[in-house]
C-alpha positions in Angstrom: 112.5 59.4 81.7 112.9 61.8 84.4 109.5 62.7 85.9 110.5 63.9 89.4 113.3 66.5 89.3 113.9 69.1 92.0 115.6 72.6 91.7 116.7 74.7 94.7 113.1 76.0 94.9 112.4 72.8 96.7 113.4 75.0 99.6 116.3 73.8 101.8 116.2 70.6 99.9 117.2 71.1 96.2 120.7 72.3 95.4 120.8 73.8 91.9 118.7 76.1 89.7 116.1 75.2 87.2 118.4 76.4 84.5 121.3 74.1 85.9 118.8 71.2 85.6 118.3 71.9 82.0 122.0 72.1 81.4 122.3 68.8 83.2 119.7 67.3 81.0 121.4 68.6 77.8 124.7 67.0 79.0 123.0 63.7 79.4 121.1 63.9 76.1 117.7 63.9 77.8 115.2 65.6 75.4 112.2 65.7 77.8 112.2 66.3 81.6 109.7 67.2 84.3 110.4 69.8 87.0 108.5 68.8 90.1 109.6 70.9 93.1 108.4 70.0 96.5 105.2 71.8 97.4 106.3 74.7 95.1 105.9 75.9 91.6 108.3 79.0 91.7 110.6 77.7 89.0 108.0 76.3 86.5 107.6 79.5 84.5 111.3 80.2 84.0 111.8 76.4 83.4 109.4 76.6 80.4 110.9 79.9 79.1 114.4 78.5 79.2 113.7 75.0 78.0 113.5 76.2 74.4 117.1 77.4 74.5 118.2 73.8 75.3 115.7 72.2 72.8 114.2 70.2 75.7 110.5 69.6 76.2 109.5 70.8 79.6 107.0 69.1 81.8 105.9 70.8 85.0 104.3 69.5 88.1 104.5 69.2 91.9 106.1 66.7 94.3 103.5 66.6 97.1 104.9 65.8 100.5 104.0 66.0 104.2 107.0 66.9 106.2 109.2 66.0 103.2 107.7 62.4 103.1 106.7 61.9 99.4 103.0 61.1 98.8 102.7 61.5 95.0 103.9 63.5 92.1 101.5 65.5 90.0 102.2 66.3 86.4 100.2 68.9 84.4 98.6 67.5 81.3 98.0 71.0 80.0 97.5 74.5 81.3 94.3 73.6 82.8 95.9 70.8 84.6 98.6 73.1 85.9 95.9 75.3 87.4 94.3 72.3 89.0 97.6 71.3 90.7 98.1 74.9 91.8 94.5 75.1 93.2 95.1 71.9 95.3 98.5 73.0 96.5 97.4 76.5 97.3 94.4 75.3 99.3 96.6 73.2 101.6 99.3 76.0 101.9 96.6 78.6 102.8 94.9 76.3 105.3 98.3 75.0 106.6 96.9 71.4 106.6 98.5 68.1 105.4 97.8 66.6 102.0 95.7 63.6 101.9 97.3 60.2 101.5 95.4 59.7 98.2 95.3 62.5 95.5 91.9 63.9 94.5 90.5 63.3 91.1 92.2 65.7 88.6 90.7 66.1 85.2 93.8 67.5 83.4 96.7 66.2 85.6 98.4 62.9 86.1 99.4 61.5 89.4 102.3 59.1 90.0 102.5 57.2 93.4 106.1 56.1 94.4 106.4 52.3 94.4 107.9 52.2 97.9 104.5 53.3 99.3 103.0 50.0 98.5 103.5 46.5 100.0 104.2 43.4 98.1 101.1 41.5 96.9 98.9 44.5 97.6 96.1 45.0 95.1 96.2 48.5 93.8 93.2 50.3 92.4 94.2 53.4 90.3 92.1 56.0 88.5 92.6 56.5 84.8 95.0 59.4 85.4 97.1 57.6 88.1 100.3 55.5 87.8 102.9 53.8 89.9 106.5 55.1 89.6 109.6 53.0 90.0 113.1 54.3 90.3 116.2 52.5 89.0 117.1 51.6 92.6 113.8 49.8 93.1 113.8 47.6 90.0 115.4 44.7 91.9 112.6 44.8 94.6 109.9 45.2 91.8 111.3 42.1 90.1 110.5 39.9 93.1 107.3 41.6 94.2 103.8 40.3 93.6 102.2 43.7 93.4 98.8 43.3 91.7 98.9 46.1 89.0 98.5 46.3 85.3 101.6 46.8 83.2 100.4 49.9 81.5 100.1 51.7 84.9 103.8 51.5 85.7 106.2 54.3 84.7 109.9 55.2 85.6 110.2 57.7 88.4 113.9 58.4 88.9 114.1 61.4 91.3 116.9 64.0 90.5 118.1 66.2 93.4 121.9 66.1 93.1 124.7 66.4 90.5 127.7 65.5 92.7 128.7 64.4 96.2 129.2 68.1 97.1 125.5 68.7 96.1 124.6 65.8 98.4 126.6 67.3 101.3 125.0 70.7 100.8 121.5 69.0 100.7 122.2 67.5 104.1 123.3 70.8 105.5 120.1 72.5 104.1 118.0 69.8 105.7 119.7 70.3 109.1 119.2 74.1 108.7 115.5 73.5 108.0 115.1 71.3 111.0 117.3 73.5 113.3 119.4 70.6 114.4 123.0 69.5 114.3 124.1 67.8 111.1 124.9 64.7 113.3 121.4 64.5 114.5 119.8 64.7 111.0 117.5 61.6 110.6 117.6 59.6 107.5 113.8 60.3 106.8 114.5 63.9 106.5 117.1 63.6 103.6 117.1 62.2 100.1 119.0 59.2 99.0 122.3 59.8 97.3 121.1 57.9 94.3 118.8 60.7 93.3 121.0 61.7 90.4 120.7 62.0 86.6 122.5 59.5 84.5 122.9 59.5 80.7 119.9 58.5 78.6 121.7 55.4 77.3 122.5 54.3 80.8 119.0 54.6 82.2 117.5 52.9 79.2 120.0 50.1 79.8 118.9 49.8 83.4 115.2 49.6 82.4 116.0 47.3 79.4 114.3 44.2 80.9 111.2 46.3 81.3 110.6 47.9 77.9 107.0 48.5 78.7 108.0 50.8 81.6 110.1 53.0 79.2 107.3 53.0 76.6 104.6 53.9 79.2 107.0 56.7 80.4 107.5 58.1 76.9 103.7 57.9 76.3 103.0 59.8 79.5 105.5 62.4 78.5 103.9 63.0 75.2 100.5 63.5 76.8 101.9 66.5 78.8 102.2 69.9 77.2 102.0 73.2 79.1 103.1 76.4 77.3 103.1 80.2 77.9 103.9 83.1 75.6 107.2 84.7 76.5 107.7 86.5 73.1 108.4 90.2 73.0 105.0 91.2 71.6 102.9 89.1 73.9 99.6 90.5 75.2 99.4 91.7 78.8 97.7 89.2 81.1 96.5 92.0 83.4 92.9 92.7 83.9 92.0 94.2 80.4 89.0 96.3 81.1 87.8 98.3 84.0 84.0 98.6 83.3 83.9 95.3 81.4 83.7 97.0 78.0 86.5 98.6 76.1 84.4 101.4 74.6 83.0 102.3 77.9 86.5 102.3 79.4 87.7 104.8 76.7 84.8 107.1 77.3 85.2 107.1 81.0 88.9 107.9 80.7 88.1 110.9 78.4 85.4 112.1 80.8 87.7 112.0 83.8 90.4 113.9 81.8 88.1 116.7 80.9 87.0 117.0 84.5 90.7 117.1 85.5 91.5 119.9 83.1 89.1 122.2 84.9 90.6 121.4 88.3 94.3 121.4 87.4 94.6 124.2 84.8 91.5 126.4 85.5 92.4 129.7 83.7 95.7 128.5 82.3 94.4 125.9 79.8 96.8 126.4 76.9 96.8 124.7 73.5 100.0 123.0 74.5 98.1 121.3 77.4 95.2 120.3 75.0 97.6 118.9 72.4 99.6 116.9 75.0 96.4 115.4 76.3 95.1 114.4 72.9 98.4 112.8 72.0 98.6 110.8 75.3 95.0 109.7 75.0 95.5 108.4 71.5 98.5 106.4 72.4 97.0 105.0 75.7 93.9 103.8 73.8 95.9 102.5 70.9 98.1 100.6 73.3 95.1 99.2 75.3 96.4 100.6 78.5 93.1 102.3 79.5 92.2 99.9 82.1 95.6 100.3 83.8 95.0 104.0 84.3 91.4 103.4 85.5 92.4 100.8 88.0 94.9 103.2 89.5 92.3 106.0 89.4 89.9 103.7 91.4 92.5 103.0 93.9 93.4 106.6 94.7 89.6 107.6 94.5 89.1 105.2 97.4 92.1 106.7 99.3 90.7 110.2 98.8 87.3 109.0 100.1 89.1 107.8 103.2 91.3 111.0 103.5 94.5 108.9 103.0 97.6 110.8 102.0 99.3 109.4 98.9 102.0 110.3 96.3 102.0 109.0 92.8 105.5 108.8 91.6 107.8 107.0 89.2 107.7 107.6 85.4 104.0 107.9 85.7 104.6 111.5 86.6 105.5 112.1 82.9 101.9 111.7 82.0 99.4 114.5 81.8 96.6 111.9 81.9 98.0 110.7 85.3 98.1 114.3 86.5 94.5 115.0 85.5 93.3 111.8 87.1 95.0 112.7 90.3 97.2 109.7 90.3 100.3 112.1 90.4 100.7 115.7 91.5 103.5 116.6 89.1 102.7 118.7 86.2 104.6 117.2 83.2 104.2 120.5 81.2 105.9 122.6 83.9 108.9 120.2 84.1 109.0 119.4 80.5 108.7 115.7 81.1 108.3 113.8 77.8 105.6 111.1 77.7 107.8 108.7 75.6 109.7 107.7 78.8 106.4 106.5 80.3 104.7 105.0 77.1 105.9 104.9 73.6 104.7 103.0 70.6 107.4 100.4 70.9 106.5 99.5 74.5 104.6 96.3 75.0 104.2 96.3 78.8 101.7 98.6 80.6 103.0 101.7 82.2 104.3 101.7 85.7 102.8 103.7 88.5 104.4 103.8 92.0 101.8 105.0 94.6 103.0 105.7 98.1 100.6 105.6 101.1 101.1 106.1 104.7 102.4 102.9 106.3 99.4 103.1 108.6 96.9 103.2 105.6 98.6 100.8 103.2 97.0 97.6 104.7 93.5 99.0 104.2 94.4 100.1 100.6 95.6 96.5 100.0 92.4 95.0 101.6 90.4 97.3 99.2 92.2 96.2 96.1 91.6 92.4 97.0 87.9 93.1 97.6 87.4 95.5 94.6 89.0 93.3 91.9 88.7 89.7 91.1 92.1 87.9 90.4 94.5 89.6 92.8 97.6 88.4 94.6 100.7 90.0 96.1 103.9 89.5 94.1 106.5 87.2 95.6 110.1 87.7 96.1 112.8 85.1 97.4 115.1 85.9 100.2 118.4 84.1 99.4 121.2 82.9 101.6 123.7 85.7 102.0 127.3 85.3 103.0 127.0 86.1 106.7 123.6 84.4 107.2 124.9 81.2 105.4 128.0 81.1 107.7 125.8 81.6 110.9 123.4 78.9 109.9 126.1 76.4 108.9 128.1 77.3 112.0 125.2 76.2 114.1 124.6 73.0 112.1 128.3 72.1 112.6 128.0 72.9 116.4 130.6 75.7 116.5 130.4 78.1 119.5 129.0 81.5 118.9 132.3 83.4 119.2 133.8 81.2 116.4 130.8 81.8 114.2 131.0 85.6 114.8 134.7 85.6 113.7 133.9 83.6 110.6 130.8 85.8 109.7 132.9 88.9 110.2 135.8 87.4 108.1 138.1 88.1 111.1 140.3 85.1 110.5 143.4 83.7 108.6 142.2 80.9 106.4 145.4 78.9 106.9 144.8 78.8 110.7 141.2 77.4 110.5 140.5 73.8 111.4 138.7 71.4 109.2 135.2 72.2 110.5 135.7 75.9 110.1 136.9 75.5 106.6 133.9 73.4 105.7 131.6 76.2 106.9 133.4 78.6 104.6 133.4 76.2 101.7 129.7 75.3 101.9 128.6 78.9 102.7 129.9 79.8 99.3 128.0 76.9 97.7 124.7 77.7 99.2 125.1 81.5 99.0 122.5 82.9 96.5 120.2 79.9 96.9 116.6 80.8 97.8 116.0 80.4 101.5 112.3 81.3 101.9 109.6 83.0 100.0 108.8 86.6 101.0 106.6 89.4 99.8 107.7 92.0 97.2 107.9 95.4 98.9 105.1 96.9 96.9 103.9 94.7 94.0 100.3 93.6 93.5 99.1 91.6 90.5 95.6 92.1 89.1 95.1 89.5 86.4 92.5 88.8 83.8 92.6 85.2 84.6 92.9 83.2 87.8 96.5 83.6 89.1 96.7 79.8 89.7 97.1 79.5 86.0 100.7 80.7 86.6 101.7 79.4 90.0 100.4 78.3 93.4 100.0 81.0 96.1 101.1 81.1 99.7 99.3 82.9 102.5 101.8 84.8 104.6 101.0 86.3 108.0 99.8 89.4 106.3 96.8 87.4 105.2 96.9 88.1 101.4 97.6 85.4 98.7 101.1 85.7 97.3 102.3 84.2 94.0 105.4 82.0 94.1 107.5 83.9 91.6 109.1 87.4 91.4 108.7 90.5 89.2 111.2 89.5 86.6 109.3 86.2 85.8 105.9 88.0 86.1 107.0 90.6 83.4 108.4 87.9 81.2 105.0 86.2 81.3 103.1 89.4 80.7 101.8 90.1 84.2 102.7 93.7 85.3 102.6 94.7 88.9 100.7 97.6 90.5 103.1 99.3 93.0 101.4 100.1 96.3 104.0 101.1 98.8 103.9 102.1 102.5 105.9 105.2 103.6 106.4 106.8 106.9 107.1 110.2 105.5 103.4 110.6 104.4 102.2 109.5 107.9 104.5 112.1 109.4 102.9 114.9 107.4 99.3 113.6 108.2 100.1 113.3 111.9 101.9 116.7 112.1 98.8 118.4 110.8 96.7 116.8 113.5 99.2 117.7 116.2 99.3 121.3 114.9 95.5 121.5 115.0 95.5 120.3 118.6 98.5 122.4 119.8 97.9 125.5 117.7 94.2 125.6 116.9 94.6 129.0 115.2 96.6 127.3 112.5 94.3 124.5 111.6 93.4 125.7 108.0 96.8 124.7 106.5 96.8 123.7 102.8 99.6 121.2 102.7 99.0 120.8 99.0 99.8 124.4 98.1 103.1 123.4 96.6 103.2 126.4 94.3 103.6 128.9 97.3 106.0 126.6 99.1 108.3 126.8 96.2 108.6 130.5 96.6 108.6 130.7 100.4 111.8 132.4 101.6 112.0 130.4 104.9 111.7 127.1 102.9 114.4 128.4 100.4 116.6 129.2 103.4 116.3 125.6 104.8 117.2 124.1 101.4 120.0 126.4 100.7 121.7 126.0 104.1 120.8 122.3 104.2 119.0 122.6 107.6 116.6 119.7 106.6 116.7 117.4 109.6 113.6 115.1 109.7 112.5 116.3 106.3 111.7 113.7 103.7 114.5 112.6 101.4 116.7 115.6 102.2 118.0 114.9 105.7 120.7 112.4 105.2 124.3 113.6 105.6 124.9 112.8 101.8 122.0 114.9 100.9 122.9 117.7 103.3 126.4 117.7 101.8 125.1 117.9 98.3 122.6 120.7 99.0 125.4 122.6 100.8 127.6 122.4 97.8 125.0 123.2 95.2 123.5 126.1 97.2 120.3 125.6 95.3 117.0 126.7 96.7 114.7 126.1 93.7 112.3 123.3 92.9 114.2 122.3 89.8 117.5 122.3 91.7 115.9 120.1 94.4 114.5 117.7 91.7 117.9 117.4 90.2 119.6 116.8 93.6 117.1 114.1 94.4 118.4 112.0 91.4 122.0 113.0 91.5 122.4 111.6 95.1 121.6 108.2 93.7 124.4 105.6 93.8 124.5 105.3 90.0 125.2 109.0 89.3 127.5 109.4 92.4 129.5 106.2 91.7 130.3 107.3 88.2 131.8 110.7 89.3 129.0 112.5 87.5 127.7 114.0 90.8 131.0 115.8 91.4 131.1 116.9 87.8 127.6 118.2 88.0 128.5 120.3 91.1 131.6 121.7 89.2 129.4 122.7 86.2 126.9 124.3 88.4 129.5 126.7 89.7 131.7 127.0 86.5 130.2 128.1 83.3 133.4 127.4 81.4 133.5 123.8 82.5 130.1 123.1 81.0 131.8 123.4 77.6 133.7 120.2 78.3 130.7 118.2 77.5 130.2 116.9 74.0 127.8 119.2 72.1 125.2 116.4 71.5 125.2 115.5 75.2 124.9 119.3 76.2 122.0 119.7 73.8 120.3 116.5 75.0 120.6 117.4 78.7 120.7 121.3 78.8 119.1 121.5 82.3 121.8 119.3 83.8 124.8 120.7 81.9 125.2 117.7 79.6 125.3 115.1 82.5 123.1 112.1 82.7 121.0 112.5 85.9 117.6 110.9 85.2 116.6 107.6 83.7 115.2 109.5 80.7 118.7 110.5 79.9 119.6 106.9 79.2 116.9 106.7 76.6 117.9 110.1 75.2 121.5 109.2 74.8 120.8 105.7 73.5 118.3 106.9 70.9 119.8 110.2 69.8 123.6 109.7 70.4 123.9 105.9 69.7 121.1 105.8 67.2 119.4 102.8 68.9 115.6 102.5 68.3 113.3 103.5 71.2 112.6 99.9 71.8 116.3 99.1 72.1 116.8 102.1 74.2 114.2 101.0 76.7 115.8 97.5 76.8 119.0 99.3 77.7 117.3 101.4 80.4 115.6 98.3 81.9 118.9 96.4 81.5 120.4 98.8 84.1 118.9 96.6 86.9 121.1 93.8 88.0 118.9 90.8 87.0 118.6 92.0 83.4 122.3 92.7 82.9 122.9 89.1 82.3 120.1 88.8 79.7 121.0 88.1 76.2 118.9 91.1 75.0 120.9 93.5 77.1 124.3 92.2 76.0 123.1 92.5 72.3 122.0 96.1 72.9 125.3 97.0 74.5 127.2 95.7 71.5 125.0 97.6 69.2 125.3 100.8 71.2 129.2 100.7 70.8 129.1 99.7 67.1 126.5 102.4 66.2 128.7 105.0 67.9 131.7 104.0 65.9 129.6 104.3 62.7 128.8 107.8 63.8 132.5 108.5 63.9 132.9 109.0 67.6 136.3 108.3 69.2 136.5 105.2 71.3 137.6 107.3 74.3 134.3 109.2 74.1 132.2 106.0 73.5 133.7 104.4 76.5 133.2 107.6 78.6 129.5 107.8 77.6 129.0 104.1 78.1 130.4 104.2 81.5 128.0 107.0 82.4 125.1 104.9 81.1 126.4 101.6 82.9 127.0 103.4 86.2 123.3 104.0 86.6 123.0 100.3 87.4 119.3 100.6 88.0 119.6 103.3 90.7 118.8 106.5 88.8 115.4 107.9 89.1 113.1 109.0 86.2 112.7 112.8 86.4 109.1 112.6 87.3 109.9 110.3 90.2 112.4 112.9 91.5 109.8 115.6 91.1 107.3 113.6 93.1 109.8 113.2 95.8 110.6 116.8 95.8 106.9 117.7 96.3 106.8 115.6 99.4 110.1 117.2 100.5 108.5 120.6 100.1 105.6 119.6 102.3 107.9 118.4 105.1 110.1 121.5 104.7 107.1 123.8 105.2 106.1 121.9 108.4 109.8 122.1 109.6 110.0 125.8 108.8 106.7 126.9 110.5 105.8 124.1 113.0 109.1 122.5 113.8 108.2 121.1 117.2 104.9 119.5 116.1 106.6 118.1 113.0 109.4 116.6 115.1 106.9 114.9 117.4 105.1 113.4 114.4 108.5 112.2 113.1 109.2 110.4 116.4 105.6 108.9 116.4 106.3 107.4 113.1 109.5 105.7 113.9 111.8 108.5 113.3 113.7 108.9 110.0 117.3 108.6 108.9 118.7 109.1 112.4 118.0 107.6 115.8 115.0 109.0 117.8 117.3 110.9 120.2 118.7 113.1 117.4 115.2 114.5 116.7 114.7 115.1 120.4 117.9 116.9 120.7 116.9 119.0 117.6 113.6 119.8 119.3 115.5 120.8 122.5 117.8 123.1 120.4 114.6 124.7 119.0 113.3 125.6 122.4 111.4 122.5 123.5 111.3 121.1 126.9 111.5 117.3 126.9 109.6 115.6 129.7 109.8 111.8 130.5 106.7 109.7 130.4 104.2 110.4 133.2 101.2 108.1 134.0 98.9 111.1 134.3 100.0 113.1 131.2 101.6 110.8 128.7 99.8 108.9 125.9 101.2 105.9 124.1 102.7 108.1 121.4 104.6 111.3 122.2 102.5 114.5 122.5 103.1 118.2 122.8 101.5 121.1 124.7 102.9 124.5 124.1 106.6 124.0 123.9 106.5 120.9 126.3 107.1 117.5 124.6 105.8 114.7 126.7 107.4 111.4 125.9 104.9 108.6 125.3 104.9 105.0 126.7 106.2 103.9 123.3 109.6 105.3 124.2 110.0 102.8 127.0 111.7 99.8 125.3 110.8 97.2 128.0 107.2 98.3 128.8 104.6 96.0 127.3 102.2 97.5 124.9 99.4 95.7 126.8 100.4 97.5 130.1 100.2 100.9 128.2 96.8 100.1 127.0 95.6 99.1 130.5 96.9 102.3 132.1 95.5 104.6 129.4 92.0 102.8 129.4 91.8 103.1 133.2 92.9 106.7 133.2 90.2 107.5 130.4 87.4 105.8 132.4 88.4 106.8 136.1 90.5 109.9 135.8 94.1 110.7 136.8 96.0 108.8 139.4 96.5 110.5 142.9 99.2 108.3 144.3 101.1 105.1 143.9 98.5 103.4 146.2 95.7 104.7 144.1 97.5 103.4 140.9 98.0 99.9 142.4 94.4 99.6 143.4 93.2 100.4 139.9 95.8 98.8 137.5 96.9 95.2 137.5 100.6 95.3 136.8 103.7 93.1 137.5 106.4 94.5 139.8 108.8 94.4 136.8 106.6 96.7 134.7 105.8 98.9 137.6 109.6 99.3 138.3 110.2 100.5 134.8 107.6 103.3 135.3 108.9 104.3 138.7 112.6 104.4 137.7 111.8 106.6 134.7 110.0 109.2 136.9 106.5 108.3 135.7 105.1 109.0 139.3 107.0 112.3 139.7 103.6 114.1 140.3 103.6 112.5 143.7 106.7 114.5 144.7 108.2 111.3 146.1 111.8 110.1 145.4 112.0 107.2 143.0 113.9 105.0 145.4 111.2 105.6 148.1 108.6 104.6 145.6 110.4 101.5 144.6 110.5 100.5 148.3 106.8 101.1 148.7 106.0 99.4 145.4 107.7 96.2 146.6 106.0 96.4 150.1 102.5 97.0 148.7 102.5 95.6 145.2 103.5 92.1 146.2 100.4 91.7 148.4 98.1 93.3 145.8 99.5 91.2 143.0 99.4 88.0 145.1 95.6 88.5 145.5 94.7 90.0 142.3 93.3 86.9 140.7 91.3 85.9 143.7 89.9 89.2 145.1 87.8 91.8 143.2 88.9 95.4 143.5 87.5 97.2 146.5 84.6 99.6 146.0 86.1 101.8 148.8 89.6 103.0 149.3 91.4 101.3 152.1 94.3 102.7 154.0 97.6 101.0 153.4 100.0 100.4 156.2 102.6 103.1 156.4 106.4 102.2 156.5 109.1 104.4 158.0 111.7 104.6 155.2 115.1 106.4 155.4 115.4 109.6 153.5 116.6 108.6 150.0 118.1 110.7 147.2 118.4 110.3 143.4 121.2 112.1 141.6 120.9 113.5 138.0 123.6 111.1 137.0 121.6 108.1 138.2 118.6 109.5 136.3 120.7 109.7 133.2 121.6 106.0 133.4 118.0 105.0 134.1 117.1 106.8 131.0 119.7 105.0 128.9 118.3 101.7 130.1 114.7 102.8 129.5 115.0 104.8 126.2 118.4 103.9 124.9 119.8 107.4 125.5 119.8 110.1 128.3 117.6 113.2 127.8 120.4 115.3 129.1 122.8 114.0 126.4 125.9 112.0 126.8 128.3 114.9 127.4 126.9 115.1 130.9 128.1 111.6 131.8 131.7 111.7 130.4 134.3 110.3 132.8 136.6 113.4 131.9 134.6 116.5 130.9 135.6 118.0 127.5 138.8 119.9 127.5 137.4 122.6 125.2 134.2 124.0 124.0 134.8 124.0 120.3 131.7 123.8 118.2 130.6 123.3 114.6 130.0 127.1 114.2 133.7 127.7 114.6 134.8 125.4 111.7 135.1 128.4 109.4 137.6 130.0 111.7 139.7 126.9 111.5 139.6 126.6 107.7 142.7 124.7 106.5 143.9 124.4 110.0 143.9 121.7 112.7 140.9 121.5 115.0 140.2 119.8 118.3 136.5 119.1 118.7 134.2 116.7 120.6 131.4 115.0 118.7 128.6 112.5 119.5 128.4 110.0 116.6 125.0 110.0 114.9 125.7 108.5 111.5 128.4 106.5 109.8 128.7 105.5 106.1 131.3 102.9 105.1 132.5 103.1 101.6 135.6 101.9 99.6 138.2 103.8 97.6 138.9 102.8 93.9 141.6 100.6 95.3 139.1 98.7 97.5 140.3 100.1 100.9 137.7 101.0 103.5 137.0 104.7 104.4 134.3 106.2 106.4 132.1 109.4 106.4 130.8 110.2 109.9 128.5 112.7 111.2 128.5 114.1 114.8 126.7 116.3 117.2 128.8 118.8 119.0 128.3 120.0 122.6 125.7 122.5 121.5 123.8 119.9 119.5 125.0 121.3 116.1 125.8 118.9 113.3 129.2 118.5 111.7 130.8 116.0 109.2 134.1 114.2 109.0 136.0 111.9 106.8 138.3 109.1 107.8 140.6 108.0 105.0 141.7 104.4 104.9 144.9 104.7 107.0 143.1 106.6 109.7 140.1 104.3 109.7 142.3 101.3 109.8 144.1 102.6 112.8 141.1 103.7 114.8 138.3 101.6 113.4 135.4 103.9 114.0 132.3 101.6 114.5 130.2 102.3 117.5 128.1 105.3 118.8 129.5 107.4 121.5 131.4 110.6 122.1 134.8 111.1 120.3 137.5 113.6 120.6 138.4 114.4 117.1 141.7 115.9 115.7 141.8 116.9 112.1 142.0 119.5 109.4 139.0 121.7 108.4 138.5 121.6 104.6 136.1 123.4 102.3 134.5 122.1 99.1 132.0 124.4 97.5 131.3 126.0 101.0 130.7 122.6 102.6 132.9 122.4 105.7 134.1 119.0 106.9 137.0 117.6 109.0 139.7 115.3 107.6 140.4 113.3 110.7 144.0 112.3 111.6 143.3 111.1 115.0 140.1 110.1 116.9 139.7 108.9 120.4 136.5 107.5 121.9 135.7 108.9 125.4 134.7 106.9 128.4 131.6 107.4 130.5 131.5 107.4 134.2 130.8 104.1 135.9 127.1 103.5 136.3 126.4 105.3 139.7 123.5 103.0 140.4 126.0 100.2 141.1 128.7 102.2 142.7 
């Protein structure tokens, strides 16, 4: 009886999930129900998947609306009808045009027009697949109408949008958020009627009891609709199933490519072990029908190579020698003893998963290529949900609260008892809408390449990036049998590529660098030194304070050690305490004996500690005696969304019961389970860590031998873990001279000549990109500028943009003071700018009238504040502008002298990490630069953090005790005082 039900995927309209809708139907003894979200099919697949658990027949369709005004409801007769509806919806979403007042003619879908769209006595002509729908609230009107329509064309159309009054209130708030208006200003036409609720089967039959034919028509229509998908464990993949169009040709092509790869990769080192591994993998890949997946990835990276795009193939795909031979990855699984079963095993039904990173600059072209090369392609969707702070801010605006009140509520800086009624409503309803989908976004990397048209599974949106995007996420896609290709954009690769170009320009004698010579990098003593001493600033994945701390403690300088560190640092391992235990076992041979013999045997390289995702499978299969299939369910279950799945809970119980059967003590079982559970989807596969380590070595090589060029490339690609100024200070400490932008020497990006780094126009926060383009184009065509007058005659620029350039010293070549130039600019530019549109540029230079200006002077302190305004930081550093100069010159290099003693040191805050103790109290790890631009680390335990509340960047005077843990020195802070800067001298 319910053919028009909404979930919260009717965005900013519906109020509960598709599963909650099924629960509601079950409660009201409804055995068939239609999900028809507004201009959206996101929930349809999961609705069908879950309906079987409630023994409810699912019908799916779409509620077509223009500006939330209902036109008609479409119901899919079958899978072809679902595609027809998706085609129609997608076309209008892509074109961003309204739906027509009358539905088109569908061959396999039914259309229901709401009764209220028609006037009394109107003669209605309906197609064979079209009906009029009447809600229980409209029965009285219908009874007295003279609508000229045949009885068999009338069905019940009772909308369902709410369960309770609270849902209705939430709906109104969501509609106000969507319209960006106060709740009190929300028009009636923008909200649903409170009557849009589900009532018990007997009650709705009673309400339609005078119109038995309507009930019969509705039931008959329900019986005609049947859409189904295969969600079973052993379902076939829906991905493109051949590459060449023929399975046999696919198989032969894969073998041919592998044989070619053997000659390139192993040359004179082709052992029987390699041949055996290749044959084993090929046999399983062909048997599992995963050949096309490998070939599609090979085609993508072949295109990248033809364009000289840098890429890194990572993830568990690095466990495959076939992937290595095809060039998809650069990790040799034989060298690292990576077992193929983590990637593909006979129990696996889903295709293998490759993650391929490209430069963020190249990724769009790679995506374009994929859409043009293959037929049925779309980006994978993901839903951005309402989070706590965002929900409070949105609701605060809807209720009309002032900004300062909203800020206090969002930051939880309040006593609930002291809140007024409106403020409490904001808190109550923020908790209700928290977790609801807010809008559809794009998955960070997922691309679907399907055998069939993707509109068989959902409609598609067309976001600003210009590529069709399906309306469901990765979890539902995998449930269905569609598996994503991961194409990621990464700045680290762009840094490496750009650094090589900069080196070729600045040091032409070094242009023949083989950045892929990883084998020699692994043995390079200078690179080993950087890793061992954790001097890795700007280097991919190893520059963060946490990684620097870990490397310092491990004192590793090997490839294997770096691979382990890349995974140990992940939250899952660190949270469980296994990171600390690993460090202890690295330094203490006796402690390794604490591990259970089975665990030590399984993970000999990591001293019996689970570090990689493969370790979950090893422990589950060999320690807890789960099948490989069950072990993989457990591994995948580590991700948050799968933890609530029935399959994961069943495997967890079997894990524990199997261990008890093996005779293990409960204390050991719980300890091992906690290690498994702590991974929480964050641990890396070993091959993934190995891939990251390869890129780390490339960046470490560049940092070791071409540090200035590499730091310039880092800045040009948006920096890294730290703010841009940190990399500039690092360059300065390595001997660079940092020069502010100049209209004659700077480019848009930063550049280097010798040891001089010229900041680019990109560093000026308020300079328009278009202004930069105009200046650079004119300079290229007409040569350098000779004076301010010459510049003004050639470049059309506003006085505001011109002032930015003058204040930052971009005209310093003229030898004139900035203040003098500003006076001249205002005198001369105003006249030039006033006539720019009417008068063409003069063919001949005209002398400008000279003005007698007083002698003006700019101090270095004024320059520093101009730079803070322009760049966000001063090139001289913040120590130069302290109100009270530092009382000491203590530096990070002196920490060792103060070991286990109190120290007084000044530091400029560059990184802060908030965390919580096991009791839930907040503590902070903070990283600083000392007066000589050396890095040092501190920890503020809860009592200290609560007292001083370290939050904002700036210079602090730090008092604390120097402590040592595995040769890593840090300061346990007991007092910290933020230092004031001098007043801005420009306004003194």
